[in-house]
N, C-alpha and C positions, 0 to 999 in steps of 0.2 A: 645310664640310667641318673635322672637327677637327684642333685645331693638330698634335697627332701623325702627322696623316697627309700635312702640307704638309712634305714634305722635298723637298730637290733628288733628282732624279733621272739617275742616270747611265747608266740602262740604256736597253733599247730606245724609241722617242719612240711614243707611243701615233698623233702625227700619220704615221709612218712606215708604220703600219698599212695593211693594204688598204683602202679604204673600204667595198668589196663584200666584206669577210671575212663580214658576218653573213649574208649571201645563200647563203653553202654550209652555214650552221649547221642546218641542217634546222626552221628555227621556222616554215615557211611559214603552221602554225595557228594560232602564235602572234599574229602579225601587230603592227603597231604601234597604240598604244593613241590612243583620242581624245585631243586637248588639250582640249575641253569640259569642266568639271566637271559631275557628275550630283549635286551636291546644292545646296540653297537656302542662299547667303550674301550677305545685302543690300550688305555691305560687305567691302572686303579685311581678312582675319584675319591679328593678329599672330600669330605663333606664336614662344614663345622657349625654345629647348633650352638649359639647363645642363649643364654635366658636370662631376660633382664631382672629388676623387681617386683614385678607381677608371675613371675614364672614362664612368663609369654619364650616360645620359644623361636628363635631368629634363625634362619638355617639359609646358608652359605655353598655355593659350590660355583663359583664366579668362573672358573678356570676349568670347567668340565667341557667334554667334546658335545655334550647335549642338556637340554633339561631334565632328562630324568634322575641325575643325581638329587638333584634339589629335592624330588618329590621322594626318591630314598630316605633322606632325611626328616621327611615328614610324616613320613608312614611310622619311621622310629621313634621320633617325638610324641607322635599321636597316640601312639601304642605304650610310651613308657607313663601317658597321664591318664590313659582312658582306656587299656585294654579291654578291660571288663563289660565296657558300654559296647564297644567293637565286637566284643563275643554277642552280647544278647542281640543289636544289630543285626548282625547276619544270620544271626537265627533267627529273628522274624522272618526275613528274608527267606530262607530255607523251610521256613514251619518245622522247626526242630528245638522249639522253647521247651515242652514236655519233657524230652528227652533230657535234660538237666534239672528242672525246675518241679516233675513229675508232674500228677495228676492235678492237681489244684486242689483248693478247698472249697467252701460254699461262695465265696466271692468272686474266685480266680478259677476258670478251667481251662487250663492251658490244653488240654487236647483239641475243644474248641479251636481256642485261639489259632493253632496250628492250622487245622484244618481251614478256617478262614482266610489264612495269612498264603497259605497256600493256592486258594482260590483266588486271590488278585491278580495272578499271571498264569494262571491254568491254562495250557492250550496256547502259550507264547512260545516263538523260536527261543532257544536259550538265549543267556548274556552274552554267552560266548560269539556265537553267531552274527546276533546283532552288535557286537563289538568291531567284528571280523567285517561288518558289511556297514557298519556307519561312523566306524571310527579312522583317521590316518593312522599307517605304523608307529610315526612320533606318538602320538597319543593312548596306541595300546601299551607301546614301550614306557610311557611316562605312568598307564594304570600299573603294569608290571613292577616298577620300580617299587612305587609305594606299596608294594605288598609285600614285594621283599623287606621292604624296611619295617613294615608290622614283623615280619616274622625273625627279621635279625634281632629285635627285643626278645620274643618270646624265646628264641633260641639263647640269648643270655641269661635267663632266668631261671630258664631250665638246666643249663649247664652251671649256672653259678650253686655254692654253698651257701652264700649271703644273702640273694636277693629273693625275694617272695614274690609269688603274684598275688593279684588283689583278695583281699578278704572272702568275695562271695567267692570265688573260687574253690576255696577250702570248704566255704561252707555247703558248697554241693557238691563235693566230692568229686571235683574232675577238673582236669587241665586244659588249657586252647590248645587245640589242634593247629597247625601253621595253615595261614589262609591261603587261598587262592585268587586269581584276578576275577572270577566268578563272585566270590566272598567280598571283594573291595568294592566292586559296580553293583551287587546288589546292596551291601546298604546303604548305596544313593537311591535305587529303585525302590526297594521296599518302603523307604518316609517321604520320597520327593514326590511321591503319587499322592499324598495326603493332600498336597496343597495345591495339587491338582483338579482332581473331577470326582464329582460325588453328585447322587441323582435324587430329587423329590419327586418324583413322576409318579411314583406310589402313593406320596402323602396327595399331591392333587387329586388322584385317583379315587380315594377315600373321601378329601373334601367335597368334591362333586359328583358323589353316591350320594353322601350325605345330606348334600342342600338338594339333589333333585327327591329324597324322601322326603324332606323337609316342605317343601314348596309343590311337590307333586307334577313339576312341570320342568323338563329339562329344559327348556329356553330360557324360563327364570334363572333355574341353577346356574346355566353359564353363566349369566349377568352379574351374578353375585360371586361367583368364582373369576370374572374378569377385575372384580373390585380386591382380590387377594394377589391373585397372579394376572397383572394387566401387560405382559409382554414389553408394552414402552413405555414410560414415561418420559416426553419431551423436556421437562424438566429437571430432570437428575444430571447433579454434575458431573463432569467426564474430566479425564485426565490430559485431553488435546485440545478440542474446541469447545468452549462454554456455552450453553444454551443464550441466544442472543435474544429471545423473544417469550421469555420465560420467567416465571418468577423464582427468584433466588433468595433463603431464606436469610436475612441479615444478622449482623453482626451484635452478638450479646456481652457486654461486660461480665466476665467474673470476677471471683475472690473476692477481696477485701477492697479492690479496686481495680482498675482496668490492669489487664493483662502488662507484662513488663515489653516495655519498647511496642507497648500497642495503644493507640487510642481508638476508645468510643466515638460511637456518629452514625452519620447517614450509610446507607447502603452505597457502595461504590460501583458505578456500571463499568462494565466490561471493554478493557481498551486493548487495542497491539501495542505492544511493549518491546523496544529493541529487534533486533535481526529475525525475519521469520525463515524457516526452513522447509525443508520437503517432509510432505506429510500426508498420510492413508487415511481416511474418514471412512471407509464401504458403510454399508447398511446390511443388516441379518435380521431383518423385523421379524418376531412371529404372526403366522399369518392365518393361524387356525387350520381349519382341517379335520382329519380324520383322527380318532382316537378310540381305543381298544381298553378299556379298563378292566382286568381280571374279575370274575366272577364273584368272587372274597376280596375284593381292593382292601376292605380293612384289616381282612386277616392276613392277607400277604404284607400288607405295609408296616403292621407289626413287627412279622417273621425280620424283614427287612432290617427294622430298625431294632429289633433283639443282635440279628447278625453284626451288626453294626458296632453296638455296644459291647460285644465280645472284644471289640479290636478296640475301640475308641475311648481314648481316656478325656474328660473334662466335658461331657455333653452337658449343654446349659440345661437350666431346668424346664424348660420344654422339651426336652426331649431332641432338640434341632441336634444334628452332628456335625454345626459349623462353628463352631465357635471363634477359632482362631482366624488369624488374618497378620497384615503388615501394615505400618505406615511408612511414607516416605514424601520428600520434598527436595525437588530440584529447583533450583533457582539460576538462572542464566545471566553471565557474570554484566549483562549492557543494566541492569537494573540493581544490582549489588554495593553496597557501600565502598568497597572497594576495589570493584570492577573484576571480581574472580567470581567463577561459578561457585556454586554451595550445594553441598548434599546432607540431608538428613534420612535418615533412616532408622525402624524403630521392628525388626522383625518379630511377629509375636508366636512363641510357640511354646508358652506356659513356663513356669519358674520349675526347676528341678535341683537336685544335687547327687550327680553333678549337672551342669549347664546341658541341654541337648547340643549347644553350642561351644566351639573351642578358638580359639585365638592362635594365629601365628605370622610369622612374616618369611617371605621366600624371595631369595635372592639368588639369581641363575646368570648364564654367562649372557644372556641376554633383555633381561626382566627384572625387576623388582615389583613384589605387591605385597600391600600387609593389610590386614584386616580378619574377617570371622568367617567362619563356616560351620557349618552342621558337623559335628564330630564323626569322622570318617570318611568325608568329603575328601576327596585330593586336588582343591582348588579354592581360593578364596571366593565367598560369596559377597562378603558386605566389607567394604574399605577403600581402596584407592592402588592405583602402579602411577608409573611416573608420568601419566600423562591424562588420568582421569577417576573418577571415584564410580564405585557400582553399587546399588542394591536392587533388590527383588521383593514382590510381596506377591499375595496369591488373586488368581484371576479370576477365580469364582464365576466362572465361564459352563457353558454346556456340552462337555466331554463323555458323555454316556448318555444313552438312549435303550432304554426297555423294550423289550419285545413279551407282546402277551401271545405265548403258543399253545395252539389245538392241538394235544396229544394222546395217544393211544396207549394204554398201557396191554402187553401181552405175556401171559405167563407161559407161553409156548415159543415165545421166541424174543426179539427185541424190542424194545418200547419205538414208537414214530411217531414223528409229527408232520402235520401238513403245512406244506408252502406253494402255493399257487397252484392246487389243486391234486399235487403229488404229494405222496407218502414218501417220507426221507427217516433212515435210521437215526435214533437219538444215542450217538455216540457215548461210550463212557472208559473210564478208566481207574482202577482200583488202587487206592492209598493206604499207604500203611504211615500211621504214628507213632512215631517209638516212646514209651514211658517210663521213665527214669522208675518210679516205685508201683508200677504196675503191668497188665499184660498189656501188650500191642493192640492199638484200634486200626481197626480197617474200613475205610469208606467209599462210596463210589461217587465220582465226580461225574456229572453229567454235560454233555454238549449240542448244542443245535448251529444253524448254519449263521447265527444272529450272537454266537460264542457263548460261555459259561452260563451254564442255568445255576441261578441263584434261588429258587424258588420252584417246588414238584408239588402240585396238587391234582392228586389222581383222582380225587373223588369229583372235581369240577371237570376232568378233563382239560387241565389248563397247567401253563408252566411260565415263569419269567426267567429271558435270556437278555445278558446285558452286552451290547456292542460299544465299547470303547476305543475313543477316536487316536488314542495314544498308544496303543494296544503293540507291541511289536516293534515300538520307537524309541526307547526310552535311551537308548547308548543317543541318539540325534541329542537330547536334553542334556545329557550329562556332557557331551560336547560344546553345546551353546554353553553352557558355567563355564568350562574349561577355558574356551575360546574368549570369552568376554574380559577374564582377567588381565590378559594381554593386549585389549583395544589400545588405538593409539589415539583415537578419534571418535563422535559421534556415530560417524558412518559406518566405520569400521566395528563398533559394537552392536549395530544395529543389524549388520549382516551375521553377527555371530550368533547374537540371540534369537534370531527370526528362523533358525536351525530345530529350536525347541519346539517340541509337540504337545508338550503338558500346560496345561490352563494357568499360566504366569505374567507376571507383569515385571520387563527389568527396566531401570534406570541411571541414566548416567550425568554426569556434570565434569566437563573436559576442561585442561589447563588452557586452552582457548578460547571459553566462556562459553561455549554451547554446551546443551543439553538436550536430552532425547528421552522420551519415554516409548516404547516399545510392548504393545500386548502379545502376547506368544500362545501358541496352539493351534489346533485342527477340529473343525465346528463343521457340524451339519449343517446345509445351506437350509434355514428353516424358511425363506420365501421358497424356495424350491421343492423341497421333499411335500408328498401328500398328505402328511400329519402333522397335527400337532404338537409340535415340541415339548410342548409343558407336559403332555399326557404317554402315558405308553401306548406303543405305535400297534397293529394287528401284524403279528409275526406269520402269519398264515397268507398275507398280501405284499408286504414290504420289508426289505431290508436298503440297508447303507452300502453303496458302491465311492469308491475312490472318487468317482464324480462328481457325488452330493456333499464334500468336503469343502470348506473354507479352508486355506493351510496358511499360518504366517510366511512359511518358507514361499510362499508364490506370490507374496504380497497380497492376501485376501482381506488380512486380518488389520486393525488400526495400529497406527505408527505415528510419532511424532517428533520429527526434531525442531527445537527452538517454536513451542507451540508461542500463538498469538498474545496469550497474557504474562511474557515472559519467565513463566513457570508452569512447572506441573508437578501437583499435587494428585498423592495416591493411597486409599485407605480401602483398599479392595472394591474400588468401584467402578462406574461404566467406562470404558474406556473412548467411545464415541458415542455421537447424540444418536444415532439410528443402527445403534449395532445392540441386539441383545440376548439375552442367555436362557431361553427356554424355560426350563422348570425352576431354576431360579431368579426370574426376573423380578419376584418381590423385594429381592435384595437393594435392586437398584431403584432409588425414589426421587422425590424431590426433597424430600427428608433422608439423607444420607450423611454418615458421618463426617465423612471427608468433608463438607460445606463447613467445616469449624475451622479446617487448615484452611481452606480458601478465605473464608472471611479473616480469618487473623493476618495473611499475607496481604490482603485487599487493604483493610485496615493501617496496617502498617503502611504501605506504598503512598495510601491517601495523605498519610499525616507527614511521614518524612521522605518521601519517595524513592526510596530506597532499602532494600533488607540486607542487614550484615549476618555476621557468624553469629554472636550470641543469640539472636532473635530466634533462630533456629533451634536452641535448645530451650528459650521462651514457649517455644510451639511444644516442645515436648511436656514439657513442665502443666502444660495448660491443658492438653489434652487427656494428661492422665487425669486429673480431677474432674473436671467440667462433666456435670451430667446433660446429656446429649440430648434427654427426654424434656428437661426443665426448660433449657434456652428456647427449646421451641412451642413449648404445650404451657408453662404455670403464668404465662400473662393471659392467655383464654382462660382458666381457672380463676384466676384472679379476679378478670373483667364479670366472668358469671358471678362471684361472690360479693361483688359491689353492691350490688341492691336487694342480695338476699335477706333474708328474715335471719338472722342467725342468733344462736344462743348464745350465753356469755362463752364458755368455753369455746365453740366456734367461734367467736370471733377471735379471741384470741390467739387459737390454733390460724388463725388466716392472718393476724399481723404476723406471728413470728414464719409465716409461709412465706408472707413478702419483704421480711428482712431479711431472709435467706439469699445467698449472692450465686447461686447455681453450683458453687463449688462442693463435690463430695469427700473433702478432707475433715479428718479426724482431728480431734485438738489434743492429740497425743503425742508422745516421742517417737518417730519415725513413723507419724502420719496413722498411727495407731488410737486406740483409745473411744472417745463417743462423737459420732455426730452431732452437727448441732440440730434443734428443734424442728427446725425450718425443713433439712434435708429429710430429719425423721418422718415428718408428716406427708412429704410430697413423694417419700417410695412410700406408703402405706396408701395413699390416695392414688396413685397412677394407675394400677392393676385394675382398679374399680372404675377408672375413668373408661377404661377398653371394655369391660366387662358391661356399665352403662351405656356406652354408645353402640357397642355392636350385637351383643346375645340374643335383644328379641328381634335384630333382622336373621339372624344365622340359627335361632334356635337351636336344635340339637347338634349342629354341624358346629355350634361355636368354638367346642374344644377344640377339633382337628384345626381349624379356623384359625385360630389364636394363635397357632405357631406363626401365620404369617403377617399376625397383626401388631407381634411383640418381637421382633425381630429386632436384635441390637444393633444391627448397620443403621437402620431407621424406619423408624413407623409411617410408612407411604398412605397408608390408607387413613389414617388417622389425620394425615397432614391436609387431605383432599379433602375431608369431612370439614376440618374447623376454619379451612381458609378457601373455601369454592370460589370466590370471587378471583384470586389471586394465582390460583393451581391452572396448569391447563388442561390437564387430565381430570375429567369429572367422574364420578363414581355412577354407579348403575342406579343404586338405591337410595332412598332416603333413611338416614339411619335417627334411632332413637324417637322415633314419630316426628322428625321436623324439629323437636324443640333439645337444640344441643344444650343450651343453658339448663334447663334442669336436669339433667344427664350430668355435667360436672359437679352441680351441686349434690346431687345425690350420691356421687362418688365420693364428694369430700366427708359429706355429713356418715356416711359408712365408715369413711376411715379415722374418723376424730371418735365415732365412739368404739371403736376396737380399741384404739391407743389411749381413751381414758378409763377403759378397763385394763389395760394392760401396765398402765403406769398412774402408780401414784403423784400426786401433786397437777400443779398446774401444767397447762399445753408447754411454756418454756423450760419445763423440767424433763420433756419427752425425749430423751437423747438416746439413739441406738449405737450400741458398740459397734465399733468399727470390723466389716469382715476382712478376716485374714487369709492370707495363700501361703503353705506352708511348702517350702522347698525339701519337697519328699524325693525318693528315689522310683518314682515312677514317670518314666519317660513318656513324652507326648505319645511315644508310638507303643506303649501299653505294658512293656517291661519293666521290672526293678533293674536301673541301671545301677545301680549303689547299694548301700546297706545304711546308711545314716541322712539324717535331715541337717541342714545348716542352720533351720531356724527357721521365724515367718516373716513374710513382708504384707503390709498393707496392700488390698487388694487395688489395684491398677490397671486404667488401661494404659498399656504403656509395654514396650518392645522386653523380648527376652534380652537383649542387647540392644544399645543406640550406639549410634555413630553420627558423628559432623563432622564433614569436611569441607575446606577452604582451597581451591588448586589454583597454585601459582608457581611462581620462583622460589616462593618462598610460604609453603605450603602449611598449614595447620590442620589436625586432625586431633579428634580425641573420642575416646570410648568408654564403655563401660557394660563388663560382661557377670552379673552375680550369679551363683556367689564367690566364684573364684575359677581361676583356668585349671588346677589341677584337680583330678577328680578321684585318686589315688588314696585308697585303704589299705594300712598293713594289718596283717591277719592280729595284730594285738591290737586292734582298735587305733593306734594313731595315726593322725592325718598332717600332711605337711603345711606350713605356713600360707601356700595359694590355695587352700581346698577352701576359703571363703572370706579373703583379703579383700572384695570387692562388695561383699555385700553391704556394709554401712556407707559406702561411699553411695551404694546405688540408694540407699533409701533417702541419703542426704541429698541427692539430686547430683552430686559431683562424678566429675569424669577425670578419667588417667588420658595421658598422651596415648595414641597411637602410633608407637615407632615405626619411623618409614626409611630414613637416611642413616648411612653409616655411621655417622661420627655419633648420633643420639644413642643408636644402638651398642656404639663401643663403651660409652659413658654410662649407660644403665647396665650394662652386663656386670651379673654376677657370677655367674659360669660358665664353663665353656665345655661342649666334649667335640671331639673330632672322631669321625668316623671313615671307616676306608670301606668303599663300594669297590668292589671288585669288576674288574675289567671283563667285558665279555667280546668275542669275535665281533668284525664289523661282518652282518649278513646280509646286509642291503636294504635293512627296516628302518633306515632312518630318515628316510625321505618321506613328503608331507603329502604323500599321497593315498587319497582315500580308495575305496575299493567301489563306490559307488554314486551317483549324480543326483542331484537336489533337485530333481523335479518328479512329478507324480505320476509314477507308472505301476504296471501292474506286471511282479518279475517272480509269480509263483505260479504253480500247477499244484492241481488238486487229486491228490491217489484217494480214492476208497474214501472222500469226505475230510482225508486231513491234506493240510497243506506242505507244500514240500517247497523250500524257498530256491530259488533257481542262482547260481553265481552268476555276479558282473564282474564286468572289467574295471579296471580302474580309470579315474578321470579327473579332472580337479577339483570338486566339491563332493561333499556327502549325500549322496542320493536317498528321495523316499520310494521306499519300497512299500508295497501292499502286501503285505506278510500274512493275509488271512485268504480266505476261500476267493475264488474268483469273483465271485457275488457277492461277496457283503463285507470285507474286509478285513476285520478281525482273525475269523475263522479259528484254526487250532493246529497245531502240529500233536505229532506222539507226546504224549507226557512223558517227562524225567524225573519223576519221583518228586524230590526236594527243591527242581531247580526251578519251581514255578516259584513266580515272583511277584510284585506288584499289584494296585488293583482299584479297586473302586474308592479312589483317594481318599475321599473323608474320612470312613471310617477305620482305616485301619492302625487303632490305636487305643490303647487298653485301660478299661479303671471299669470294672463293670459292675455299676451301684447302682441301686434300687431308685436313689435318687438322685441326682446330680444337681450343681450348680453352676 
């Protein structure tokens, strides 16, 4: 146990807790782990954990027979720092949070939370089955070792008279049971799907229905809908091949002067720089087709959003559950000042106490890797090894298809649904939620051939069912992350990454100077299916089969090694010019936030000819504060006001707006305090710009339509309206009666009038307070993973963690992970020195070294702990033979409507197996209670507030 945890405890002794406390935690399906180790280790292995002066564990087992002992130490160290967090993550996976936190109060319904958490992967094969099929024996051994390391720590605390579990265990009156490999894998599955897939087909159906009612014409409604959900915007920036004949919004100076290391000026033409490598840029264009919105589209959408809110935290003010993302930049060595490849990453997963992320370095018999991962994952996601650096972002792609079912309810028999003229039984499974402070709650889960039913509307004879492209394929994704941390070059990285069936982007920068961008996942072929993938499909006629999918592992999804520009920028943007994302197409437009990163790089190259390491940190600073709305639209407003007949107050407000430098940075310490008058005026004006431009055309549909019009990644429709001559994609309607200038002036006047009422004094004194983000203890995934808050920080468009890496014979790497790496809180409320020791540095945009080399780690070591991992008999499981192949095949049989996976024989690569029904893909197996896992990735995170921001 780290020294900072070995404190005298004045609070309730662990020994006074009921030894039977865990029996009421509802963990019966989790159970106790077997003590026998599942990996082969002929002799006891010594694992050394060195802690540096930020409390980061550096775990060594160089003399071990396999990689497993390092991960044994990794599990131990993670548990020592974050055990309560691990406990809540596995409970999220199992849907057993109410078993320890109770039913909840008015703002937190833990029973419904558990229901939705289980629904995430209801009906899928167990994770044990998936691990057996999708992982190699060595990888399963690593998962077991990581699990055993967690349990080693639990046993130490349980057997000690001095050590105590985290304060929250005592507050809720239970002790942690030992973990199983299912728990360890489930922590990955339950959370990682958040960054993979989600659906807004129900919102699209709601908007289309409202537009039809507003216009009285289905054709006109569809035309207006196309302005919101355009399918393909040829001008959208990508991470592979940039549009060559489309408008690219130009660079804008921000701040008190030009961004450090960047010079303003003209827009730079696209060029090819450095060595080019292999790339695949296929098309997946939305081509229209049939669609079947539910009869009560609005009601079903509201219920879907409420279902998401039950789990999701941090919904933005418009109610859209897609606030989070990540940014990254990989630069080829041919265009850097040092000749070395560079990588910058900023995974955006919110700010919490403790952080959702955890730092470590791992040093085994054949590998070294250092960096950050989501707490509880047995691999490094963001960092570097001996040969290259890696990072990842959310893919924001079309993983989920909704099907509108026609149902018949029967009082004397099972309910049925119709498919291609035949009636099929709606299969059901009874589930029970254990509640710590109340009676157990029983509910019914329903399934059709399309997957789990998320909405049930017997009054209209309809239901909504969900087909998830990654269902039953979660350990493919686990394997991709695990293998990528050992990659030796860009090509090996690509091959490992492409196993992943989640919607993600992986990026690499190698010691040899090469870079790679890989879009991952498995998606419906929009050009081949008969329905419009932006909207719910007719469940009485259509389904998705394995033949209907495009899969990264089969080379069907975009990637590029050494893309032509010499760099690859990512901020959850489009992967390739003709690749669409179905119902999420509104998020990929000419106005996209990644364009700011591209502009910064192009301007730097135009001035200096190369990019350097410090420039990457300048990019992080710039995008943290730059108002991505004003750099695109403020000049349009100022042009409209130039000849307007303004009052004295309006003219002063206009002057303040003109003086403002696009930087949303407050004037106080740690970027808190008050914003400038110019920002205050702009921030008040912009919502009215959207309303004045679009509300008349959309009429009563403007409310739901505004979800698409004011999306944080970019306002694509507004870009096209204000730049009709430049943008490639025309709009289908004329907005603001064709008088955009009057609309802009009217929006400005409305905002100024409101601000004059709100503030005393002249416009130069109108300064709104900076919004703050509290480092609270609610995780992105919805549960309270701690008991205290480390404080506040200014609201920034910045990563939860930031890392910058230069790969060479003399590598340089830095990162920052606020508030700190240690999440332990003692029962007496005390915390260690590494609980929040990175927060002040983060606020000041300072970084610490990301330690990697043995010498630098030894120099920084403040304490050392040695563990002995017991030997286990060699039983033939140390080979690297997976149990199935990487091709898309149907390896299942249907028994009574449910799916029974078929055993497959070993081969050299992992298989893609259709774990669903022969007809549909996802299907379902017999439910195993709380073993239900993952789900509609966007939603499963909880902070149930009536208003969100």
